[in-house]
C-alpha positions in Angstrom: -0.1 -0.2 -0.4 2.5 2.2 -0.9 2.5 6.0 -2.8 3.2 5.8 -6.4 2.2 8.9 -7.6 0.3 12.5 -6.1 -1.2 14.9 -8.8 -3.2 18.0 -8.2 -5.0 19.9 -10.2 -7.1 23.0 -10.1 -10.9 22.8 -9.9 -13.9 25.1 -9.0 -16.3 24.9 -5.8 -19.7 25.6 -4.9 -19.1 29.2 -5.6 -17.4 28.8 -9.2 -13.7 29.9 -7.2 -10.4 28.3 -7.8 -9.5 25.5 -5.3 -7.1 22.3 -5.0 -8.2 18.5 -6.4 -5.4 15.7 -5.3 -5.4 12.4 -6.9 -3.4 9.5 -4.8 -2.3 6.1 -7.2 -1.0 3.1 -5.3 1.6 0.6 -6.5 -1.1 -1.9 -6.2 -3.2 -0.2 -8.9 -5.7 1.6 -6.5 -6.4 5.5 -6.5 -8.3 7.8 -4.8 -8.8 11.7 -4.8 -9.9 14.4 -2.5 -10.3 18.3 -2.8 -10.6 21.4 -0.3 -13.3 23.6 0.7 -13.1 27.3 0.9 -14.4 29.7 3.6 -16.0 33.3 2.6 -15.7 34.4 6.3 -11.9 33.2 7.4 -10.3 33.6 11.2 -7.3 35.3 11.3 -5.4 32.1 13.0 -6.6 30.3 10.4 -3.4 28.2 8.7 -2.9 30.0 5.4 -5.0 28.7 2.0 -2.4 29.7 -1.0 -3.7 31.5 -3.7 -1.8 32.4 -6.7 -2.6 36.7 -6.6 -2.7 36.9 -9.9 -5.5 39.3 -10.9 -5.1 38.1 -14.8 -7.0 34.6 -13.6 -9.3 34.2 -11.5 -9.9 37.8 -9.8 -6.4 36.6 -7.8 -7.9 33.2 -6.3 -6.0 31.0 -8.4 -4.3 27.9 -7.1 -1.8 26.8 -9.5 1.0 27.5 -7.0 -0.6 25.1 -4.9 -0.7 22.3 -7.4 2.8 23.1 -8.3 3.7 22.4 -4.8 2.0 19.2 -4.5 3.3 17.7 -8.0 6.4 19.1 -7.6 7.5 18.9 -3.8 4.8 16.9 -1.8 4.7 14.2 -4.4 8.6 13.5 -4.6 8.5 13.7 -0.6 6.2 11.1 0.2 6.7 8.7 -2.8 6.8 5.3 -1.7 5.6 6.1 1.8 3.1 3.4 3.6 -0.2 5.1 2.9 -1.9 3.0 5.7 0.8 5.3 8.2 -1.9 8.6 8.2 0.1 10.3 11.5 3.4 9.5 9.4 2.6 11.2 6.5 0.8 14.4 7.9 3.9 14.6 10.0 6.0 14.3 7.4 4.0 17.4 4.9 4.1 19.5 8.4 8.1 18.5 8.3 8.5 19.8 4.3 6.1 22.8 5.2 8.1 24.0 8.4 5.9 27.1 8.9 3.6 27.8 12.1 0.7 28.6 9.5 1.5 26.4 6.9 2.5 29.5 4.2 5.1 27.8 2.3 3.2 24.6 1.1 -0.7 26.2 1.9 -3.0 24.6 4.2 -5.3 24.0 0.8 -2.6 21.8 -0.9 -1.7 19.9 2.2 -5.1 18.8 3.6 -5.5 17.8 0.0 -3.0 15.6 0.0 -3.9 14.1 3.7 -7.6 13.7 2.7 -6.5 11.8 0.1 -4.1 9.8 1.9 -6.9 8.3 3.7 -9.4 8.0 1.5 -6.9 5.5 0.0 -6.0 4.1 3.1 -9.4 3.0 3.4 -10.1 2.0 0.0 -6.7 -0.4 0.3 -7.8 -2.4 3.8 -11.9 -2.4 1.7 -12.8 -0.8 4.7 -15.4 2.4 4.9 -13.9 5.8 5.5 -15.6 6.0 8.8 -14.4 2.8 9.7 -11.0 3.6 8.6 -10.4 6.9 10.6 -11.7 4.9 14.2 -9.1 2.5 13.3 -6.1 4.1 12.9 -7.5 7.1 15.2 -7.7 4.6 17.8 -11.5 5.8 18.6 -13.3 4.6 21.9 -16.6 5.0 20.0 -18.4 1.9 19.6 -22.1 2.9 18.6 -23.0 4.6 15.8 -24.9 7.5 15.7 -26.0 10.4 13.3 -25.2 14.0 14.7 -27.8 16.6 14.7 -28.1 18.5 11.6 -27.7 22.5 11.9 -30.0 24.1 9.1 -28.3 27.2 7.9 -31.6 28.5 6.4 -30.8 32.6 6.6 -27.8 34.4 5.6 -26.2 37.2 6.2 -22.8 38.9 7.1 -19.6 38.4 4.5 -22.4 35.3 3.3 -24.8 37.9 1.9 -25.2 41.1 -0.2 -27.8 42.4 2.7 -28.0 45.0 5.5 -27.9 41.9 7.7 -25.0 41.4 10.3 -25.2 38.2 11.9 -23.7 35.9 9.6 -26.0 32.6 9.9 -29.4 31.7 11.4 -29.8 28.2 11.8 -32.5 25.9 12.8 -31.8 23.1 14.8 -34.1 20.2 15.5 -32.6 18.2 18.2 -36.1 17.9 19.7 -36.6 15.1 17.0 -35.1 11.9 17.6 -34.8 10.2 13.7 -32.1 11.7 11.8 -34.5 11.1 8.6 -37.4 13.5 10.1 -34.7 15.5 10.9 -33.8 16.2 7.7 -37.5 16.4 6.9 -38.0 18.9 9.5 -35.1 21.2 8.0 -36.4 20.9 4.7 -40.4 21.7 5.2 -38.9 24.8 7.5 -36.5 26.4 4.6 -39.7 26.1 2.3 -42.0 27.4 4.7 -39.5 30.4 5.7 -39.5 31.1 1.7 -43.8 31.1 2.1 -43.8 33.7 5.3 -41.3 35.8 3.4 -43.0 36.4 0.0 -46.4 36.6 2.3 -44.6 39.6 3.6 -43.5 41.2 0.2 -39.8 40.3 0.8 -36.8 39.0 -1.2 -36.3 35.4 -1.4 -32.8 35.6 -3.2 -30.0 33.2 -1.5 -26.8 33.8 0.1 -23.2 32.1 -0.7 -24.3 29.2 1.8 -27.6 28.8 0.3 -29.7 30.2 3.2 -32.5 33.0 2.2 -30.8 36.3 2.2 -32.7 39.8 1.8 -32.6 43.4 3.6 -34.7 43.2 7.0 -36.1 46.2 9.3 -34.0 45.0 12.4 -33.0 41.5 13.7 -35.9 40.7 15.7 -37.6 40.1 12.6 -35.4 37.4 11.2 -36.4 35.6 14.3 -40.0 36.7 13.6 -40.3 34.9 10.2 -38.3 31.9 11.5 -40.5 31.3 14.3 -43.4 31.7 11.7 -42.1 29.3 9.6 -41.6 26.7 11.9 -45.2 27.4 12.8 -46.4 26.8 9.4 -44.3 24.1 8.9 -46.3 22.2 11.8 -43.4 21.9 14.3 -43.1 23.5 17.9 -40.3 25.7 18.5 -38.8 25.3 21.6 -40.0 22.0 21.6 -39.3 19.9 18.6 -36.9 22.7 17.2 -34.4 25.1 18.5 -32.3 28.1 16.7 -28.7 28.9 16.7 -27.0 31.9 15.5 -23.3 32.3 13.5 -22.8 36.2 14.6 -19.3 35.8 12.5 -18.4 39.2 15.0 -14.9 39.6 14.0 -16.4 41.1 10.7 -18.0 43.9 12.3 -15.8 44.0 15.2 -13.8 47.6 15.6 -10.3 46.6 17.1 -9.6 50.3 18.1 -12.7 51.2 19.5 -13.0 48.0 20.9 -17.0 47.7 19.6 -19.0 46.2 17.4 -20.5 48.0 15.1 -24.1 46.6 14.2 -25.4 48.8 10.9 -28.7 46.7 11.2 -29.3 48.2 14.6 -28.0 51.3 14.4 -25.6 50.6 16.8 -22.2 50.3 18.3 -21.4 48.4 21.2 -19.0 47.2 23.8 -19.0 43.8 24.5 -21.3 44.0 27.8 -24.4 45.7 25.6 -23.4 42.9 22.7 -23.7 40.6 25.5 -27.2 41.7 26.8 -28.6 42.0 23.5 -27.7 38.2 23.0 -29.5 37.6 26.1 -32.7 39.5 24.8 -32.8 37.3 21.7 -32.2 33.8 23.6 -35.1 34.8 26.3 -37.9 35.5 23.5 -37.0 32.2 21.2 -35.4 29.5 21.8 -31.9 30.6 20.8 -29.5 27.9 22.2 -26.6 28.0 20.1 -24.4 31.0 19.6 -21.3 30.4 17.4 -18.6 33.3 17.4 -20.9 35.8 19.6 -17.4 37.9 19.8 -14.1 38.9 18.1 -11.4 35.9 18.5 -9.0 37.7 20.6 -11.9 39.6 22.8 -11.7 37.0 25.8 -13.1 39.5 28.0 -16.4 39.5 25.9 -16.4 35.5 25.9 -15.9 35.6 29.5 -18.9 38.0 30.1 -21.4 36.3 28.2 -20.7 32.6 29.7 -20.8 34.0 33.2 -24.1 35.9 32.2 -25.9 32.6 30.6 -25.3 30.5 33.6 -26.2 33.0 36.0 -29.5 34.5 34.1 -30.9 31.6 32.3 -33.5 29.3 34.2 -35.9 26.7 32.5 -39.5 28.2 32.1 -42.2 26.8 30.1 -42.3 28.0 26.4 -45.7 29.3 25.6 -47.9 26.5 23.6 -47.2 26.2 19.9 -49.3 23.5 18.5 -48.9 21.5 15.5 -50.8 21.9 12.5 -51.0 24.1 10.0 -51.2 27.9 10.7 -51.4 31.4 8.5 -47.8 32.9 7.6 -48.4 36.0 9.6 -45.8 36.6 12.4 -46.7 35.8 15.5 -46.5 38.0 18.4 -44.0 38.3 20.6 -43.1 36.2 23.8 -40.5 37.4 26.7 -40.6 34.2 28.2 -37.4 31.7 28.4 -37.5 28.9 26.4 -36.6 25.6 28.1 -33.1 24.1 27.4 -33.2 21.4 24.7 -33.2 18.0 27.3 -31.1 16.3 24.5 -27.8 19.1 25.2 -28.8 19.2 29.2 -26.1 18.8 31.8 -25.1 15.0 33.2 -22.8 13.2 34.8 -20.9 12.5 31.9 -20.8 16.3 30.4 -20.5 19.5 32.0 -21.7 21.6 28.9 -25.0 23.1 29.7 -27.3 25.7 27.1 -27.0 27.1 24.9 -23.3 26.2 23.1 -21.2 28.6 23.1 -19.2 27.7 19.8 -16.1 28.8 18.7 -15.0 28.6 15.4 -12.6 32.0 14.0 -11.9 31.6 18.0 -10.2 28.0 17.9 -10.0 27.7 14.3 -9.2 23.9 14.9 -5.8 24.8 16.3 -5.5 23.1 19.7 -3.1 25.6 20.8 -6.2 28.2 20.9 -8.6 25.3 21.7 -6.4 25.7 25.6 -6.3 29.0 25.7 -9.9 29.2 25.2 -10.1 26.5 28.1 -8.1 28.1 30.5 -9.5 31.0 30.4 -13.7 29.5 30.0 -14.7 31.2 27.0 -16.7 28.5 25.2 -18.0 25.4 25.4 -17.9 23.4 22.0 -15.8 24.3 18.8 -16.2 24.4 15.2 -13.9 21.7 13.2 -12.8 22.7 9.4 -9.7 20.5 8.8 -8.7 23.0 6.0 -8.1 25.9 9.3 -5.3 24.1 10.2 -4.4 21.7 7.3 -4.0 18.0 7.9 -6.2 15.4 8.9 -4.3 14.4 12.1 -4.3 17.8 13.5 -7.6 18.3 12.8 -8.5 14.8 14.6 -5.7 15.5 17.6 -8.1 18.7 18.2 -11.2 16.8 18.3 -9.8 14.3 20.7 -8.2 17.4 22.9 -12.2 19.0 22.9 -14.1 15.8 24.0 -11.6 15.3 26.7 -12.5 18.4 28.0 -16.5 18.1 27.5 -16.6 20.3 24.5 -19.4 19.7 22.4 -18.1 19.4 18.4 -19.5 20.2 15.6 -18.2 19.4 12.3 -18.8 22.2 9.7 -18.8 23.0 6.0 -17.6 25.7 4.4 -19.0 28.5 1.9 -17.1 27.3 -1.0 -17.5 23.7 -1.0 -16.7 20.3 -3.5 
């Protein structure tokens, strides 16, 4: 199962931007390939995504340099290596790059090779990829369970051409047990949201990630629209369906003035006032997931919100939202706190409580950043994006460290997928 050839080429992602795809052929004749996604909103601690910066090709976004690094450097360096030794391959990639942020080879070049090797190893052993990864990384998990999906149904921020500051609004069907029914709920609510928006004479354009994107009066209106869609689709908010946001707050943070510029709300808020705004949204909606509510280095804001959440939120019965068809009008708002989702409640084996306070730009799938977050008690969950760090092994090590410290794990896409 030794590597015979490694070949990279330039392809286009879901946004029609260039990215890299790498094919590996083994000495036994087996071959497989892997491609790498790209993000629109990226954290400053992410590993370097190597781009050509030639404005005459794809606006400077070409990846021919990354392809050359694979074809002329990595391929020769890894030729003859046993593809089943994933950790050795990834460590060799890290050694060849020899920089802290993967700036020499490019995290996109490295990850394409790392993932292709993993797929080749699984293929050579006639295993499904998840079985192969479980065996080579010695995962203690023995049962199979689908993760709970988080559907990004309304886009804003860097993901949309609109006046909305918040980057993502999600529905989370964690009150529904079967994955197939969770998937159905996400689809039905998405379609219902389109109907609600049309009835309220709003545009039904879509953003970078497929969610609806349009100008609105304020952020509260978006929550109202989604709540109306949940009801119209026949589900109960706060029982079947919960909400989540990715604030993407680094995009609207003024580092010099240390305020968050929320243009839609016409407010410039310090961390303390922004945390109060988040809490007000949580009190009026079944909002159980907050991703990147503050900038990646605003540790004071993260600590403040974490502390306030634990001291202020309590379980109070939610208003009755019975099943069945409902008119598409936006329902009256409620001041009641929604109950915590029982599938996320604290138990003996997991010290996490709702809501999920999730680090994406905060951690960038980087174990060093995770350790800072744990020391300062900044969050209780982490986003996983392998292209933020550049190799599969580093990604798995991050997951292990997070789980060891009772963090929830959310494996994520990027806005430019393949």
